[in-house]
N, C-alpha and C positions, 0 to 999 in steps of 0.2 A: 504494500500500500504506500509506504514511504517512497519507494523507488518511482512509482507512478507520479507522485507529487513532485519529486525532484526532476523527472523527465519533463513534466509540464512546465516547470520553471525554466529549464534549459531551452525548451522550444519557444516559450514566450520571449525570452531574452534574444534568441536567435532571430525571431521575426519582428522584433520591435524596431530594429534599425531599418529605415526605409532604403530601398535600393537606389543607388545614384547612377545616372547615365544620361546621355544626351541623344536619345533616339527620337524618332518622330513622335508627334503628340499623341496619336492613337495608341501606339505601342507603349508609350510611357504611362498612359492612363490604365491600360490593360495590366501592365506590370504592377502598378500601384494598387489596383483593385485586388490582384492576386496576393500582394503582400498584406493588405488589410484583411483579406479573408483568412490567410494563414495566421495572422496575429490574433484575430478574433477566435479562431479555433483553439489556438494555444492558450489564450486566456480562459476560454470556456473549460478546457481540460484542466487547467490549473485550479479553477474554482471548484469544479466537480471533485477533483482528487482531494483538495483541502477539506471540503465538507465531508467527504467519505471518511477521511482520516479522523476528523473531529468526532464524527458519529461513532466510529469504531471504538474510540477511547471512551465515549459516554456509555456505549453498550457494554464494554468490558467492565466498567465500574458498576453499572446496574446489575450485571450478572454476579459480580462479587458480593454486592450487598444482598441480593436475593438469596444467594447460597448461605451467607452468614445468618440471614433471617431464618431460613429453613432449619439450619443446624440448631439455632437457639430455640426454635419451636419444638424440635424433637427433644432437646435437653429439658425443656420445661415440662413436656408431657411425661418424660421419664421421672423427673423429680416429683411431679404431682402424684404419679402412681406409687412411687417409693414412699412419699409422705403418707398417702392413704393407707398403704399396707402397714406402715409403722404405727399409724394411729390405731388400726384394727388390732394389731398385735399388742399394743399397749393396753387397749381396753380389755382384751381377753385376759391378759396377765394381771391387770388391776383387780379383776373379779376374783382371781385366785389369791390375792394379797401377797404375791411373791415377787420380789425384785421391783417394787413400785418406784423407788427412787432412781434406780438404774434406767428403767423405762422412761421416766420423766425426762431424764437427761438426754436420752436418745431422741425422744419426741421434740425436745427443744432444739437439738442439733438439726433434725430434719426440718423443723419449722424455719430455722435459720437458712438452711439450703433452699427451701421454698421461697423465702423472702428474697434471697439473692437472685434466684431464677426469675422471680416476678420483676425485680428491679432491672434485670437484663432485658426482659421483654419490653418494659416501659421505655428503656433507653433506645431499643431498636425501633419502637414505634415513633419516638421523637426523631430519630435519624431519618426514618422513612418520610415523615411529614416535612422535615427540612429539605430532603432530596426532592420531594414533589414540588415544594415551593420554588426551589432553585431551577428545576426543570421548566416549570411554568414561566419563570422570569426569562430564562434563556429562549424559550419558544416565542415569547412576546418580543424580545429583542431581535430574534431572527425574522419575525414577521415585519417589524419596523424596517429592518435593513432591506428585506425583499421589496417592500413598498417603496422605499427610497430608491432602490435600484431600478424598479419599474418606472418611477417618475424621471429618473435620470436618463433611462433608455428612451422613454417617450420624448424627452427634451432633445436628445441626440438625433432621433428620427426626424423631429421637426426641423432641426438645423440642416440636415442633409436635403430635405425637401426645399428649403429656402435657397440653398446653393444652386439647385437645378434651375 
């Protein structure tokens, strides 16, 4: 992906220099049109490659966050099941009046683990909300830039019509 981006930059630089020559007027206009066409295509490829590279980075980050979220959800579920089984075991042993203090300590330990898991889930939710907010902001910024590009392109089209 990065190589395509670098190739687009090289091509854009290659075609940005206008060809110089003193041929007849029609041949000069044709050569100039060809040069402008090549420059336009090189710039188009540059922007497409750059945007694709940017999106690949965003997608990679999203995949990492989703994977982390899934892992934390599995750990939370395991901790909840473990805490529930510990609670059931504690209740059955408390009825027998054997090892009550030991079971209370284990129960507190499991409750601590549960609270930690819940805190991890809360922080992941917060990160997810922040990521969504940042994504929305970036999308609005992209839309503004696209609108600005369209306005500039329509202004450039108007200029070429005036020259004719």
